[in-house]
N, C-alpha and C positions, 0 to 999 in steps of 0.2 A: 364277752371275751376279756373283760377287765382292761387294765391300762395298756396291755400289749397283745398283739395277735401275730401269728406266724403263718407262712405260706411257703410251700415247696414249689420251686420254679426250675425244673431240670436239675442241673448240677449246682444250683444256688438255693440257699435258704434266705427268705426275707422275713424280718421281724419288724412290725410297724408299731410305733408308739402312739398312743392316743393323744391327739392334739389338745383335747379338753383337759385331760388329766395332767399332762406335763407342761402346759402353757405357763409362761413366765417363771420357769424354774431352770436352775443351773443343773446340768447333767454331767455325769461321769460314766463312761462305758468301760467295762472289764469283761474279759473272756475267761471262763473257768475251765481248767484242764481236767484230765481224767483223775488227777490226785486231789482235786478240790481246791487248788490254788487259783486265785483270781489275778489275772494279768491285766493291769490298766492299759487301755488302748490309747495310743497317740497316732499321729499321721504316719510316722515312719513304720511303726509296728503294723498298722492296718495294711499298708501297701506291701509289706514283706510277708505277711501271714495270710492274706486273702480276705480282708474285711473291708467293707465300705460303709460309711455313714453319710447319708444325704438328707437334706431338708426338702421335702416335696409338698406340693400343694399348700403353699403358704406356711402352715405351722406343723404339718405332719413330718415326723422324723422316721427314716428307714435305716435299718441295719441289715446289711447283706453279708453272707458268709459263703465262701466256696466250699464245695464238698471235700476238697483236699486242703482246707485251711489248717493252720498249725495245730489247733487244739481240737479238731474234729475227732470224734470217736467213730472208727470205721468198723463195721461188722457186716461182712458179706456185701450185700447191695444196699445197706443202710448207712447213713452218716448222721451223727447227732452233735449238736452245738448247744452249749449252755452259756448264756451271757448274764452279767450282773450289772444293773443300772442303779446308780445313786442319784437322787433328786433332792435339791435343796433350794431354799428361797434366797440364799446368800452365796456369793462367789467363793467364800472360804469353805463351803460345803459342810458347815456346822449343822447339826441336827438333821442330817440327810436321811431320807427314807431309802431303804434298799429293796430292790425288786430283782427276783431271779426268774429267768425264762429259759426253759430247755425245750428244744424241738428236734424231731427226727424226720428225715426225709429218705425216701427210696429213690435210687438213681441207678439206671442200668438199661441195657448193657452199654459198656464203655466202647467207644470207637478206638481203633489203634492209635490215633492221634487226635487230641482235643485241644483246641485253642480258645481262650477266653480273653476278650478285650473289655476289661472293666474300666470304670472312670479313673481309677487311681493306680492300676497295675495291669500288666500283661501276664498271662499264665499259659504254659504249655505242659501237657502231660501225655506221655507215650507209654505204650505197652512194654512191660518189662519181660524180656525173653528169659525163660527159666529152663536151663538145660536139664535133661534127665540124668539122674544119679543112680549109681549102682547100689543096690540095697546093702546095708550094713557097711558102706564105704566109710573109712575113717575120715572125719572132717579135717579141714586144714588147720594147721597149728600156727600159733603166733610166730614162732621162729621162722617158718617158711615164708610168711608174708614179709617179715622184716628183711629177710635175705633178698627177696625178689624186689621189693619196693620199700626202701628205707622210709619214705615219707608216709606210707600208710600205717595206720595204727588201729589195732583191734579195739573195739569199744566206741569208735566214732560211728557216724551214720554210714549207711551202706554206700552213699555217694562218696566218691573219693575226691574227684576234682572236676572242674569245668574249664573247657578251653573255649575262649571267645575268638571268633574269626573276624578280624577287621582288615580293611584294605591294606594297611601298612604293616600289620604284624598279627601274630597270634599271641594271645595272652592266656595263661593257665592260672587258675585260682584254686587253692585248696578249699575244702568246705568251710573251715573256720574263717578264712579270709573273705570268702564269698558272703558269709553271714554278716561279717563286719561291714561289708560294702552295701548291705541292704537287700541282698538277694534272698529269696525264699527257696529252700530245697527240701524235698521230701521223697521218700520211697514208701510204697506199700508192697504187699505181696505180689501185686501184679503191675504196678505202674511206677514210673519215675517222673517227678514233677520239678519244674523250674518256674519261679515267679519273679518278675522283674518290675520294679517301680519305673514310672516314666522319667524319673530323675536320674536313672542309673548312668554311669559314665560310659559304659560300653554300648549304649544305644546309638544306632546310626539312623539318619533320616534318608529314606529311600523313596524315589519318585516313580510312580507307575501311572501311566496315562494322565499325567498332569496332576496327580493326587499324591500327597506326601504320606508316608507311613513311618511310624517308629518301628524299627526292626533290630533284632539281635540274632546273629548267626552264632550258634554255640553247639558244642558237643559235650555230653555229660558222661563221665567215666564212673562206673560203680562196681563194687565187688560182688561177686555172686559165686559163693562156694570157693572153688580154687581158681576162678577166672576173673579177669577184669574185662567188663563189657563196656561198649561205648554206644550211645544213641544220639541221634540228631535232635537237638532241642531248640531248633530255630523257631522264632515267633515274630509276628508282625501285626500291627494294628493301625488303622487309618487315623491320621491326625486331623485332616480337613476333609474336603470332598463335599462341603455343604455350600450351596448357592441359593439365592433368593431371586425369584422373578415372578411378576404378576401375582403378588400376594401368595406365593407358593414356595414351600421349602423343597429343594431338590437335593437329595442325598445320593451320591454315587460312590459305589464300592467296586474297584476293579477286582477281577477274579484271577486266580493262579499267579500271584505275584512271585517274583523270582526267589526271594528268601524262603518261601514256603514250597516252592516247586522244584528246587534244585535236585537234579538227578532223575526227575520224572519226565516222561515223554508223551504219555497218553493221559488225557483227563476226560472225566465224564461226570456231569452234574447228577447228583442223586436227589437232592432236596434243597429248595429255597423257600424259607418261611420268614415271616416278619410279624412284628406286633408292637405293642405299646406297654410299657411298665412290665416287661418280661412275660406278658400274656400274648400268646400267638393268636393272630386274627385269621379267620377264614376269608376266602375271596369275597363271600357275600358281605361279611362284616366290613371289609375294606371298602367295598363299593358303596355301602350305606354311609360311610364317613367321607367318601370321595377321595380315599387314598388310591394311589396307583403304584403297583409293584411290577416292575418289568425286569426280565432276565434276558440279557442279550448275550452275544457270544463272548464278550470280554468283560462285561460289567453288569452289576445289579444296581438298579435305580429305584428309589422310593420318592414319590411326590406327595406332599402333605399340604393341603390348604392352610394358610395361617389362620388360626382360630378354630380349627376343626376339633371335633370331639376327640378326647384322648389327651390333649394338651391342656395347658392352663396359662392364663396371664398372671404376671406378677409385676408389682410396682417397681419402677426403676427411676433413678434420678441422674440427670446429666446437666452439669453446669447450673445446678440449683433448680432445674426445671423438672416438673412432674411428668412422668411418662410411664410406659409399660413395655414389657417384653413378653413374647409368647414362648413358652417352654414346652417341649415334648420329649419324653424319654423313650426313644425308639430302640428296638433291637432287631438284629438280623441273624438268622442261622443259615449258614451255607454248608451243605455236605456234598463232598465230591470224592470220586475214586480216581486213583492214579496208579501207575505201575511201580511206584516205590513204596508208598504207605498203605495202599489199599484204601480204606475209608478214612477221610479227615473230616472232622466237625469243627467249624469255625463260628463261634458266637461273638457278636459285636454288640456291645451296649453303648448307645450314643445319645447323650443328652444334648439336644439342640436348643439354642436360645437365639431368638431373632434379634436383630439390631434394635437399639433404642428408638422408640417412636413417641414423640411428645403427645400428651393427651390433655386437651382443654377441659377444664373443670367448670361445670355449670354452677352459677351462683344465682339462686332464685330468691327474690324478695317476696315473702308471704306476710308482710307486716299487717297486723291487726290495728288499723288506725283508730277505730272506735274505742279500743281498749288502750290506746296510746302505747302500743308495744311494737317494737321492731322485731321481725322474725325472718331470719335468713337461713336458707338451706344451702350447704356447700357439698358438692359431690355429684356423681357417684365415685366412691373409692373401692378398690379391691380390699379383700379381707385382711391383707397384710399391712394396712396403714392404721396408725393410731395418732389421734390429736394429743399433743403433749402440753402446749402452752399458747397463750395469746399475748400479743403485744398491743397495749392500749396506751396511746399518747406517749410512746417512747418507753414505757415500762413493760417488762416481760413478766407475765403472771401465769403460774401453773393453772391447769384446768380446774383443779379442786378449789383453788383460792379465787377463781374468777367471779364466783357468785357474790363475794364480798364487795365487788366493784359493780354489781348490778348485772353481770353477765351470766346467764344460765345456758349451759351447753349440754346437749345430750345426743346420743347416737341412734340412728335409725338403721335397723337390719332388714335386708331384703331376703326373699326366699332363696336366691342363688348365692347367698353368702356375702354379697356386696353390701356396702354401707354408705351412709351420708351423715353429715353432722349438721345440727341445728343450733344456731346462736340466737338467743333472745335477750333483748335489752330494752328497758323503758325509754320512751322518747325523751323523757326529762332527765336521763342520766347525764352527769356533767361531761362525759366524754363524747356525747352525741352533739355534733355541731349544729347550731340553729342559724339559719340565714333567711333574711327577709327577701322575697322575690318581687312581688307586685301585689297591688290591691290588698286582699286579705290572705294572701298565700305566703306560707313559710316552708322552707326546705330543711329537712332533718337529714344529716349525713352521718352514717355509721362508717367509721374508718378503723378497722382492726386487722391485724395480721395474724394468721393462724400458722402455727408451726407443727409439722407432722414428722413422724419417724416410721420407717419401714421395718418389718420383722421378716426374717432374722438378720438382715444385712445391716441394720442400723443406719441406713442412709436418711438424711434429713432434707426437707424442703419446706418452703413457706408459700402460703396463698394469701395475697392481700385481698381483703373484702371491703369494697367501698360501695355502699348502696345509698340511694337518695330517695326519700319519701316526701311528697308535698301534701300539705294539709291546709285547709282553710281555717286557720286559727290565729291569724295575725291580728293584733290590736294595735292600730297606729296611734301615735300621739295626737292629741287634740289641743286646741288653744281657745282661750277667751281673753279679751282685752278691754281696757278702759283708759281714760285719761283723767288726770286730776288737773289742777291749775297750771302746773309747770312740767309735767312728765307724761310720757307714754308708757303704759304698763301692759306687759304680756304675761299671762300665766299659762304654761304648757303642762297638760296632764300627760304623763308618760304612759306608753303602752308596753307590750311585751317584745318589741322588736328593736328598740332603740338603745339597748344597753351600751352599744359602742358608737352611737351617733353623737356628733358634736355640734354645738350651736355656732352658727356663723352669721355675721352681718356683712353682706357683700362677700369679700374674700378674707375678711378679718375674723380670726378665731376668737370667739368671746370666752375668755376665762375669767375667774374671779379676780386675778391679778390685773388683767387687761381692763376689766370693767372699772376697777378702783382708780386706775390711771386717768380715766375720763370722767370720773365722778358718776359712773353708772352703778347699777346694783344688779348682781346676779346671785341668786340663792338656789341651791339644789338640795332637796331633802330626800332624794331617792325616788320619790313618786311624782314630784312636780319641779319644774323650773319656774322661778319668778324673776322677771327681767324688767328693770325700770331704767328709762333713758330720758334725760332732760329734753324739753322741747327745743332749746337752742343747743344743738350738739352736731358734731361733724358727721354722724351716721344717720341723721334724720333727713328725709327728703321733703322738700317744700314744693307743693304741687300748684297752688294758685292762691291769689288774694281775692277776697270778696268783702263786701260790706259787713258780712257776718264774721269775718276774721280770716285767718290764714290756715290753709289746709296742710297739715304735716302728717307724714306717714313713716312708719318703721317697718322694714322688711327683714325677716329673720328666716334662715334656712337651717335645717338639720342635715348634716352630711355624714356619710359613712366614715368611721374613724380610720379605716384602712385604705380604701380606694378613693375617698373624698368625693364619691358620687353623691349627687344631690338626691336626698330621700324625701324631704317634706319641706314645704314653704308655708310660712305664716306672715301675716301683715296686719297692722292696725293703723287706721287713719282717724284723725281727730281734727276739729277746727278750733284753733286757739284764738282768743281775743287779740286784736291788733295792739291793744294796750300793753301786751307783753313785750312789744318791740320798742316802746318809746317811754321815756321818763321826762316829764316837764317839771323841773325843780323850781321851787319858789324863788331862788336867787337868779333865775333867768338862764340856768344851764339846761341844755337839752342833751339827753343821751338817747340815740336812736340806733337800732340794729337793722341792717338790711340783710335779706336772705337770698340765696341763689335758688332760682326756680329750676325744676328738672327739665323744663323746655329750653333752657339756655345753657347748653352743655359747655360752650366755649367761654363763658363768663369767668373772668379772673377777679375775685372779690377784692384783691389788693389794689385794683385799678378803679374801684368805685370812688366817686367824688360827690361833693355837694354842688350847689349852683356856682359857688365860687370854687373853681377847680383846684385852687390851692388848698382847700380844706379836704384832707384825706383821712381815712379811718385810723383811729388810734389802736384798734385791736382787730386782727384779721385771722379768720380760720378758712378752711377750704370752702365752707358754705355760708359764712357770715362775715359781715364787716360792721364794726361798731364805731360810731362817730360821737364825739363829745365836744360841744362848742356852746358859745353864748348866743342868745337870740339876736344880739346886735351885730353878729358877724356872719361870714360865710354866705352872704347874699340872701339872708333871711328877709322875707317881706313881712310887713306889719299892717294890720287893719284894726280899726277901732269901731266899736258900736257903743250903744249907751251903757251896756253892762259888761262887755268883754273886750279883751284885747287879744287878737289872733295873730300868731306867728306861723308862717308857712315856709317850707323849703322842700327840696327834692334830692333824693339820692339817685345819681345818674351813672350810666355806664356807656362809654363811647368806644366803638371799635376803632382801631387805628385808621386814620385818614378819613374818618366820617364824623361830621358834626351833629348828626341826628342820633339821639340816644337810643341804644338798643334795649335799655332797661331804665325804667323811671319809677321811683317810689315816692309818692307825695305824702308828706306828714304835716300835721298841724298841732300847735300847742295853744290852748285857750287859757287865758288868765282872767279871772273875774275882777272887774274894776271896783265895784261896790257891792258888798254883800252883807246882809244882816242875818245874824245867826242867834236864835234864842237858845240860851243855855240855862238849864236849871241846875242849881247847885245848893248844897246844904252845908252849912259850916259845922264842923265838929272839932272839938279840941283834941286833935290827934297829936301824939308826940312827934317832934321833928325827926326826920329821918337821920340815922346815924350809921356810920361805918365802923364796925368793930374789927380791930386788927386780929389777924389769925395767921396760922402757919399751915402750909400744905404743899404737896408736890405739884409743880408746874413744869410742863415740857415746853421749852422755848427753842427757837432757832434764830440765828442771825445770818443773813445772806447778803452778799455783795452782788449787785446787778450791773449789767453792761450799759443799760440805757435808762432814760427817765420813764420809759413805758413799763418798766419792771416786768418784762415778759421773758427775759433771757438771763438767768443767773450764771455766775461763773461756776464751773464744775471743779471738783477737787483736783483733777489732773491739770487745771490751768493755773494753779497757784505755784509760786508767788506771782501776784499781779503787778505789772510794772506801769506806773503812772507818772506824769509830769507834774511839777508844782502848779498849784491852783487848778488842776484838772478835777472835774467833779467826780465824787464817789457816791454811789446810790446804795444806801443801806435799807434793809427791811428786817424788822423784828416781828416774829409771829408766835402767838400762843398756840401750840399744837394740841395740848391736853390740859384740862378737860375741854370737850366740845360743848360748851354751855353758852347759849345765846345771851344769858343774863350777865356774863362776865365781859369786862372791857379792859384792854391792856393799856396801861399808862407807864411811860418811861420816866424814871426819876433822875438818876445820874448816869451819865455815859462819859467815859474818858478813854484817851489813847495813851499807850505806853510805847517805849522804845524796844520792847521785847515781847515774847509770847506770854510772859507772866503778868497777870492783871495787877499785881501788887508792886511791880518794879518801878523804879524811878529813872528818869523824870516822867511826869504825867502831864497831860493837857486835857482839861474838861471840854467836852463837846456839848453836853447837856447838863444844866445845873437846876435841880428841882423841876425838871420837866421843861425848862426854858433854854433859849439860846444863851451861849456864853457872851456876855456883853463886851468882854475884853478881846474877843476874837475879831481880827480884821475882816475875815470872811465868815459871817455868822451862818450857823446851821439853818437850813431851809426845810420845813416840814412839807410833805406832799400828801394830798388827800387820798384816801383809800375807798374805792367804790366796789360794789358787788360785781362779780364777773364769773366766768366759768370756773376759774381757779379759786376765787375768793368767795367762800360761803358765808363767813362772818367778818365783815369789814372791821368791826370793833375789836377783832382779835389781832389786828396788824397795825404797825406804825412804820411809816416810811419817812426818811429824812436824807438830805443831801449835804455832804461835807466836802470842802475844797482840800485838795492834796497839800500837805505841809510836811515839814521835817523839823527835828529837834536840833537847836543850836545853843551853844554856850558862848556868849559874846559874838565873835564872828567865826567861831569854829563849829563845823558840822559834827554833831554827835552821831556816832555809828556804833553798832554792837555786832 
């Protein structure tokens, strides 16, 4: 049949365009008249001239023409229509292909009055009365018509004017005015026709049995030889009359309505037939489809189950939601006789569309986990739906370009024309979210939004697709640990689930910056974490003392970087020698560090004392307290033997109001009284050591501290510092770079000025050649620097105390 096929359906011709051939093309319709001129069709011309263009069954396009359409060629009982269709791939219709289709249909016999209710117009044609003429009678002359009716003109159509009967007035239009108003008029040898668009001004809404009709009461005047004849050209078509109940369409059409039955008093039904798509159905065919056609005294009713054969579903969108409507193109032919017209034939074409009904779409996860491929099927969809793009992580991507992002999409067609869409994406695609669940399980989440368009209505809707697949492929981080002489070491091997996990010690987030603040070490090379924490630090737990040493442990957790949920715990415990806690110096100074055990939660390390409770710690942290004292003080006891001298003391903790210690740490220092050491030496003539002067970059800092403990320096925001005369100032000079244990910092000259410039005058020397200024009334005092948590290299620091003074000239205070 080619791209177009034709079908004769009573007084209508239908031409159907092939969906496959004309799909995705822009179309232009024209009607070719008897002279070969093509008249391009628009909506106004179609409703005026008896043409209808509809989209049916998703993509199929139908063109219908009335037997009495403007450009029909009428020959006896045949009518012929020729159409021209241009098809192009672009809206400007460039390079369009042209298709011609001509079709002829037989129709007859005509009824005295025929009414057609099309989707875009109403049409009435009536028999034209032809009076008998005397043979060889001279035809009317132009002058006679002009004298009788000045408005009439020879050469116009046979119809002269139309009178519209409206409740408030009658209005007459000449043919030219009627055409300008959108009415279609025509006469043939036997009939007079009037065609009225539903948008016409003269249309009245008439109600019959609760159902609204579009109606026009009109009389048409036409010239016939020497007479002017008038015919009733009233027409009425139902506007509504459709109800829905129990999944059934109920279409009711009242009979013998007033505009069509004016002047008649007796009615008799001749025929009532109905069908679908202008095809009449027999009673048997209707029964097989569960249609019910009933003809009562005053109305004809059709009942159609929603979804029944003959109709079709089409996709619809409401408020962005996907749904469907059932559409069926019914028609009804009612023939009756009355005492005015004789036989009237009323044909009603009614396209019924059910209300929107939301349709849930199935999303099926068919992932092939062994191939590490997510596979999701979305649908089923009707054939009028097309997938146009995907939104992935906020970016909208056309279907054709989605494969570049790892997304493969394809369509599945079913036998009934319906379709589904399949989305495939590798598990390891960046847009697939991976989440650790438990044990060795990981969840893979695909989150993509699909955008669709419907044809030919161009409605759009989206379908969010969120599917989760769980796989046993989680590799958790593992750890190994060891201790050296002064540090606890943890090495964590990372897995495939900890990309967003963070290391915590208790509730303290361990970052490289935070680790440096506490002299810890944290290194991350992408595959391993290496963590080193000194034995004496605030984040180490001390569990017990034993003759073999002190047991210390470090607990580290890995937490989710978003929720901070605990994901993995690691710990390392080591026993360190108790000698790490005590130093017995040859000059009789003892430095001892007491630690807080995990079993004594309420212990306040700042309240630890020695036997002499006046001896308090010189350095306190949350978990340690360090005492520095001479063996002859703080209640230290002494014992002698033949070879050793033993000093003993205790670190004690008393709860308030209780003289029994809740904590006691006994420590001992042994000094050898008499010892013989054999030393083997060999004399060599080595050159005496020498120091060569040189130049290099040294990073130094000078800080002012608040107390003699040198634990709390003044911050930048606290300057200028206000002091009274002879009040102590505690200075510390530190070599910051390079960190070389072989270097020792020595101060040569140090002086004070009356301004911020080191070269300004007057000046007063504080240190001269590394010694105190002998002329100073209050000489500079040096303080010893020992190893601590903050001091890694004591030889890199010098601490000294200066009494506050001011510059005077005579008895005058110098100020600047």
